[in-house]
C-alpha positions in Angstrom: 137.9 91.3 81.7 135.2 93.3 82.6 134.1 92.7 86.3 130.7 94.7 86.1 128.9 91.9 84.5 128.7 88.3 84.6 127.3 86.4 81.6 126.1 82.9 82.7 124.5 80.9 80.3 121.4 82.7 79.1 121.4 85.7 81.4 123.6 88.0 81.8 124.0 89.5 86.1 125.0 93.3 85.9 126.8 95.4 88.9 125.6 98.7 88.6 125.7 101.7 90.9 122.5 104.0 90.5 122.3 107.9 90.1 118.4 108.7 91.0 116.9 111.9 90.1 118.7 112.6 86.7 117.5 115.1 84.1 117.4 112.0 81.6 118.1 108.1 82.1 121.8 107.2 80.8 124.5 105.2 81.0 127.5 107.2 82.6 130.3 104.6 82.3 132.1 102.8 84.9 131.9 103.7 88.8 134.4 101.5 90.2 133.8 98.0 89.2 130.2 98.7 88.6 127.9 100.4 85.6 126.7 103.8 86.6 123.1 104.7 85.4 121.8 108.0 86.0 117.8 107.9 86.4 115.2 110.1 86.0 113.3 108.8 88.4 113.2 109.8 92.2 114.2 107.1 94.7 110.3 107.2 96.0 108.3 104.6 96.8 110.3 102.3 94.4 110.0 104.6 91.5 113.7 104.6 91.0 114.1 100.6 91.1 110.7 100.4 88.4 112.1 103.0 85.7 116.0 101.2 86.7 113.8 97.8 85.3 112.5 99.2 82.4 115.5 101.0 81.2 117.6 97.6 81.3 114.9 96.2 79.5 114.9 98.5 76.6 119.0 98.8 76.9 119.2 94.7 76.1 116.0 94.3 74.2 114.1 92.2 76.7 110.6 91.7 78.1 110.0 93.7 81.5 109.5 90.1 83.1 113.2 89.1 81.7 114.6 92.0 84.1 114.8 91.0 88.0 116.4 93.0 91.0 118.5 90.6 92.6 120.0 92.7 95.5 119.4 96.5 96.2 116.5 97.5 96.3 117.2 100.5 99.2 120.9 100.7 97.6 122.7 102.9 94.8 124.6 99.9 94.1 122.3 97.3 93.0 122.5 93.6 91.1 120.2 92.9 88.1 119.6 89.9 86.4 118.9 89.9 82.4 117.6 86.9 80.8 117.2 86.2 77.1 119.1 88.9 75.8 121.5 88.5 72.9 123.2 91.9 73.4 126.9 91.9 74.7 126.9 94.9 77.7 130.3 96.3 76.4 128.6 96.8 73.5 126.0 99.2 74.9 125.9 102.7 73.5 127.9 104.9 75.4 130.4 101.9 76.7 132.5 102.0 73.1 136.2 103.0 74.2 
């Protein structure tokens, strides 16, 4: 069973490890018990957090308002909640084994 996400009713809670300042935003597989995401945004003035929420909304095909940063605003380790997505986290591009 995956430890990097939890599905609770209509929401999914993701444990993430973020690498800001990458060339492009993409999934980078698992990093311990978290999903690693490379972000093409600098960790300045909240830009990486904004880019992360937009990236997650696109991945899960939900509106930006349905993605919430629960923990880790100033950290590489973040917890994000996605509401209303029918997409299973393990089926995201790059997560196939």
